N, C-alpha and C positions, 0 to 999 in steps of 0.2 A: 516203587514207593520209597520216598526219602526217609531214612531212619532218623527219628528224633534223638538228638544227643542227650545223654544222661544229665541230671542236675548235679550229681556228685559222681566222681570216679576215683577209685584208689588203685594204685599200681605199686606192687612191691613195697608196701608200707610196713615199717617196723616201729614199734614203740618201746623205747628203752632197752633194746636188745633182748626183750622178753617175749613180746608178742609179734608174730608175723601175721599180718592180715592177708587173706586171699585177695585177689583182684576183685573189686566190688564196683558195681554200677547201681546207682539209686535213681530211679526216674523222677521227673518232675510231676507233681500232682499226686493225688491218691495217698494211700497209707502204706508205708513200709515198716514191717516189724523186724527187729533184730533179735534173734533168739540164740540160745546155746547154753552150755553148762556154766556154772560159776567159775570165774577166773579166766574166761576166754576173751575178755576185753570188750564186752558189749558197752558198758558205760563209758569206757575210755574212748571207744569209737565215736560216740556222740560228742565228746569233748574235742576230739580231733577235727570233727566236722565244722566246729565254729572257732577253732584255733585257741581254745582254752588250754589244751594240751598240745605238745609238740612231738613230732615224729623224728626219728634219727636218720631215716633214709626213705627213698621212694618218693611218690608224689600224690597229692590230693588236689583234684580240680573241682572247683565249684563254678557252675555256669561257664565252663570252658577256660577258667583262669585259675592259676595256682593259688591255693588258699592263703599262702603267706604274702601274696601280693595285694591282698585287701587291707585297708585300714582296719585294725583290730576291733575298735569300738563299733564302727559302722557295720562290720561283718556280724558281730554278736547281736546287734539289734535286728538285723535282717534274718539271721539264722539263730533263733533264740533257744537257749538251752534251759530247760526246766528240770533240774536234777532232783535227787532224793532229799538233799539238804535244802531247807527252805530259808529264804532271806526275808524275814518280815520284821517290822518294827513292833514294839510291845503295845502300841496304840490300837485304836479300833480299826475295823475293816475299812471303813470309809477313809480314814486318814492314811492307811497303807496304800490304797489305790492312789490317793492324791500325791503321796510322796514319790511313788514310782513315776507318775506322770510329770511331776515337777522336775525330777532328775533328767527327763528327756525333753524338757522345755515344751511340754504339751499341756493343754488345758485339761483340767479334771473333767471326768464324765459325770453324768447325772446319777442320782440314786437309782433310778429305773434301769439305767444301763448297767450299773454295778450289779444289781439284783439279777439281771439277765445272765451275766457271766457266772455269777455264783450258782445259779440254777443249773447251768450246763454241767457244772462239776459237783452237783448234789451237795452244795455248801449253802444250804438255806438258813443262814444265820442273820441275826440283826446286824445292820451296818454299824451299830454302836457297840457290838461285842468286841472286847479287847482280845487281840490275838495272843497276848501273853498267857492267857488262861486256857487256851485251846490245847487239845491233844495234838500229837504229831501228825496224825492223819487229817485232822481238821485243818491244821495250818497248811498242810500240803495242798489240800483242795482249794483253799483260799489263794495260795501262791499260784497254782495252776490257772485259776480264774483270772488273776492279774496278767499272767503271761498271754492267755488267750485274748484278753481285751486289747493288748498292744498290737495284735494282728500282724505278726511278722510274716515274711514270705515263706519261712520254713520254721516249724516248731519241732523241737527235739524233746521228747518226753522219756524220762528214765523211770521205769516201773511206776507208772501213774496210778495203778490200782492195787498196789501191793498191800495196802492197809485196809482194803475194802472187802466186804463179803461179795459173793458171786453175783447177786442181783444188782447191787449198787455198782459193781465193776462194769457190768454190761450196760447199765444205764449211762454211766459216765463215758465209756468208750463210744457208745452209739451217739451220744450228744456231741462229743468232741469231733467225731468223724463227720457228722452232718455239718457242723459249724465250719470246719476246715474246708470241706468240699464247696460249700456255699460262698466262701471267701477266698477261694483259690490259694489256700495255704497247703504246702506240702507237709505231711505229718510223718515223722519218723519216730518209732516207739521201740524202746528196749523193754522186753517183758520175758519173764520165765513162764508165763501162762500161755501154753500152746493152744488152749481152747479159745482164748481171746484172739490169738493170732489167726487161727483158722476161721473165726467168725468175721473179723474186721479188717484183716490185711488184704491189700491188693497185691502185695509183693512181700515175700518172706526171705530173709537172709539168715542162714544158720551158721554160726561160728563154731570152730573147734577150739581145743585148749591151746594155751600159749606154748611157744617153742623157744628155747634159749639158742641164741645164735653162737656158733663156735668161734 
């Protein structure tokens, strides 16, 4: 049987002479969780995968091609990073969706479509609700909804349920996994929640602490 090549592969990758990553392969499709103690480079790994952060040596391949050989903006639209910091305008939810689509030269989606994505992330708010008055957790769910709606090939989620209770965390992760599977989106999730990883991951990568290079 022919082995399917990994979607991402890391070999001898160092970040700022502080973190040395083990050699890693991430398969195409399914859900991969990145777990490990604080400071081990989980969030940085996601940023390396879409070239928001740079490594000092080694190599990262995406679909068999060095990550730095991709045009950066095109790569980041295809491999979309949804971090813990949200980037929303102060205007209403509907206008936020519209602005993100306008930035990509895409036509805005309907209210029904917006509500569908909000529901996936348990963000059942009025489309007229101003994002400026929302809590950090609410804003993060709205931002995640926008990222999902853009349907990238790869979605990178950094602690997507950190501000949620256990029941809502499970609802959101279940909904996102189902959506990504139905739309052939590879999902890579950083989480400190091992219970979520055990429930929803098809593949788990556990990182150790950083190592200073001599």
